[in-house]
C-alpha positions in Angstrom: 86.9 80.3 136.0 89.2 77.6 135.6 88.1 74.6 134.6 91.8 73.1 134.5 95.4 73.7 135.7 99.0 71.4 135.2 101.7 72.9 136.1 105.6 72.0 136.2 107.7 73.7 138.8 111.3 74.3 139.0 112.8 75.5 142.3 109.1 75.7 143.4 108.6 78.3 140.6 105.7 77.4 138.2 107.9 77.3 134.7 105.1 75.6 132.4 101.4 75.4 132.6 98.7 74.4 130.9 95.1 75.8 131.3 91.8 75.2 130.6 89.3 78.2 131.6 86.2 79.2 131.0 85.7 83.0 129.0 83.0 84.5 131.3 84.7 87.5 132.5 85.4 90.9 131.2 89.1 92.0 132.0 91.1 90.4 134.3 94.8 91.2 135.1 98.0 89.2 133.5 97.8 85.9 135.6 101.9 86.2 135.6 102.2 88.6 138.3 106.0 88.7 139.1 109.1 90.0 136.8 108.5 87.2 134.7 108.0 87.3 131.1 105.5 85.1 129.7 105.1 83.0 126.5 101.6 81.7 125.9 100.4 79.4 123.2 96.8 79.3 122.4 95.3 75.3 121.8 91.6 76.8 121.7 89.8 79.2 122.1 90.7 83.3 121.9 91.2 86.5 123.5 92.4 90.1 123.8 95.7 91.3 125.6 95.7 95.1 126.3 99.2 96.8 126.5 99.4 100.2 128.1 99.4 101.0 124.3 97.4 98.6 122.2 95.3 95.9 121.9 95.8 92.7 120.7 93.8 89.9 119.5 95.0 86.3 119.8 93.1 83.0 118.8 93.7 78.9 118.2 97.1 77.9 116.9 98.7 81.6 117.7 101.3 82.2 120.4 102.7 85.5 122.1 105.8 86.8 123.6 105.2 89.3 126.5 107.8 90.8 128.2 107.7 92.3 131.9 105.1 95.0 132.7 101.6 95.4 133.2 98.7 94.2 131.5 95.4 92.3 131.0 93.6 89.8 129.5 90.0 91.0 128.4 86.4 90.4 126.1 87.8 86.3 125.8 85.8 85.7 122.7 85.3 81.6 122.5 83.7 78.9 120.5 80.1 79.1 121.6 79.6 75.3 121.8 82.5 74.4 124.1 83.1 78.1 126.1 86.7 77.7 127.2 90.0 78.9 126.2 93.0 76.3 127.0 96.1 77.7 126.3 100.0 76.1 127.2 102.6 78.5 129.1 106.1 79.0 129.7 107.3 81.6 132.4 111.1 83.3 132.1 112.3 84.7 135.7 115.6 86.9 135.2 116.7 84.6 138.3 117.0 81.7 137.0 117.4 82.8 133.4 120.2 84.5 133.5 122.4 81.3 135.2 121.8 79.7 131.7 124.2 81.9 129.5 126.6 84.0 129.9 124.5 86.6 130.0 124.6 90.5 131.7 120.9 91.0 132.3 121.6 95.1 132.8 121.6 95.4 129.2 119.3 98.3 127.8 119.5 98.4 123.9 118.0 95.6 121.8 117.6 95.7 118.4 114.3 94.8 118.4 112.4 96.5 121.0 108.9 95.1 121.7 106.2 94.8 124.8 104.0 91.9 123.8 104.1 90.3 120.1 102.9 87.4 118.3 105.2 84.5 117.5 105.6 82.6 114.3 104.4 79.1 115.2 106.9 77.6 113.1 107.4 73.5 112.6 109.8 73.9 115.1 107.8 75.5 117.7 104.8 73.5 117.0 107.0 70.4 117.7 108.2 71.9 121.2 104.8 72.7 121.9 103.8 69.4 121.4 106.3 68.0 123.8 105.5 70.6 126.6 101.7 69.2 126.2 102.8 65.7 126.7 105.3 66.4 129.9 101.8 68.4 131.5 99.7 65.7 130.8 102.8 62.8 132.2 104.0 65.1 134.9 105.9 62.1 136.8 108.4 62.2 133.3 109.2 65.7 134.3 112.1 65.5 136.6 113.7 68.8 136.9 116.6 68.7 134.1 114.3 68.1 132.1 112.3 71.2 132.8 114.8 73.5 132.9 116.6 72.0 130.2 112.8 72.4 127.9 113.2 76.2 129.2 116.6 76.6 128.1 115.3 74.8 124.5 112.5 77.9 124.3 114.4 80.6 124.5 116.7 79.5 122.1 113.8 78.9 119.8 112.4 82.2 120.2 115.5 83.9 120.0 115.9 82.3 116.4 112.2 83.4 115.7 112.4 86.6 116.5 116.1 87.1 114.7 118.2 88.3 117.5 122.0 88.8 117.0 122.6 86.2 119.9 121.2 84.5 122.7 122.2 86.7 125.1 120.7 89.8 123.9 117.3 88.6 123.3 117.4 86.9 126.6 118.4 90.3 128.3 115.7 92.4 126.5 112.7 90.2 128.3 113.4 91.9 131.4 114.2 95.5 130.3 110.4 97.1 130.7 109.5 99.0 128.3 108.6 102.6 128.4 105.7 104.1 127.4 104.5 107.9 127.8 102.3 108.4 130.3 100.5 110.5 127.9 100.5 108.0 125.3 98.9 105.5 127.3 96.1 107.4 128.3 95.6 108.9 125.1 94.8 105.1 123.8 92.3 104.2 126.4 90.1 107.3 126.1 87.6 105.1 125.1 88.6 101.7 126.1 86.1 101.2 129.8 89.2 101.0 132.0 88.6 101.9 135.8 91.1 104.3 137.1 92.5 102.1 139.0 93.0 99.8 136.0 94.7 103.0 134.5 96.9 103.4 137.0 98.1 100.0 137.0 98.9 100.6 132.6 100.2 103.6 133.6 102.3 101.4 136.6 101.6 104.6 138.9 99.3 103.8 142.6 95.5 105.6 142.0 96.9 108.4 144.0 100.2 109.5 141.7 98.1 108.5 138.9 95.6 111.5 139.9 98.2 113.9 140.6 100.2 112.7 137.5 97.0 113.4 135.2 96.0 116.7 136.9 99.8 117.9 135.6 99.4 116.7 132.5 95.6 118.0 131.8 94.6 120.4 134.2 91.6 118.7 135.2 90.7 115.7 137.0 90.4 112.1 135.5 86.6 111.8 135.6 86.1 115.4 134.0 88.6 115.0 131.2 87.5 111.6 130.3 83.8 112.1 130.4 84.4 115.0 128.6 86.4 112.8 125.7 83.9 110.5 125.7 80.4 112.1 125.2 82.5 114.5 122.5 82.9 111.1 120.4 79.0 110.1 121.0 77.7 113.4 119.6 80.0 112.7 116.5 78.7 109.2 116.6 75.1 109.8 116.8 75.1 111.8 113.7 75.2 108.4 111.8 72.0 107.2 111.5 73.1 104.2 111.3 74.9 103.6 114.3 72.9 102.5 117.1 72.4 104.0 120.6 73.8 100.8 122.3 76.6 100.3 120.1 77.3 104.0 120.7 77.4 103.6 124.5 79.8 101.2 124.5 82.2 102.5 121.8 82.9 105.0 123.9 83.6 103.2 126.7 80.6 103.7 129.1 79.7 100.2 131.2 75.8 100.9 130.7 73.2 102.6 128.6 71.4 103.7 131.2 74.9 105.5 132.6 76.1 107.1 129.2 72.0 108.2 128.7 72.3 110.1 132.2 75.6 111.5 131.6 74.9 112.7 128.3 71.6 114.5 129.2 73.5 116.2 131.8 76.1 117.7 129.6 73.7 118.2 126.6 70.4 119.2 128.6 68.7 116.6 125.6 68.6 112.2 125.5 70.8 110.9 123.0 67.8 110.3 121.1 66.8 113.4 121.3 70.1 114.9 119.9 69.5 112.6 117.0 66.3 114.4 116.1 67.1 118.4 116.8 
């Protein structure tokens, strides 16, 4: 749930944002939804950011830079006393940014390939974030000239932080989507608990296309394949007596213990508890 939201816009597009929200959800698509890249600084709380092949954790006073692509925010771990996440974001749109510099956004190669990364919050970056925080709290002083110059300033700071050969190359790299292998994305998310629709989104496919591609790669349906892999891992983990059945169920990507028990018994003809004792 969003508790507070402050936005600075340029030419009708959200450029800077301060968001305060509770952490009472399991997973949500990235809240930047166009072809933009995003910078995010965490003032309070923490969260995890799932890319097609990785799960990254961010906490207070850390920052991230995400290229255009499909991602999820999930499993937010917040301060129990305050139960909230506070973040300051900046958004880069290709049609807007390419007017800043003499930049060819058709560049396909960049010396530092990435999808999402942690940004070094050095003193220069910290000072910049403080200035944006002030503008968001005092929007009346932030006209479009100030907003757009602040966006340029952030790009220059980021390019220096990431040791880009030039600002042109760095800006161009933000809008070249990272290439993922279909099989790698599937294998990295077998035990993630993602629904088929969510996994299809990470693979940049419609659900129907995802199912067709999956059948071509694995010669069986996604449901059959994932269930087998989850139960195979569960059977291995049940051999370790210190693992609770509840922990095993969630570690293997089952959303409830009852679903895990039902699937396990159907496959092995015994319950997880009986399997462990056999």
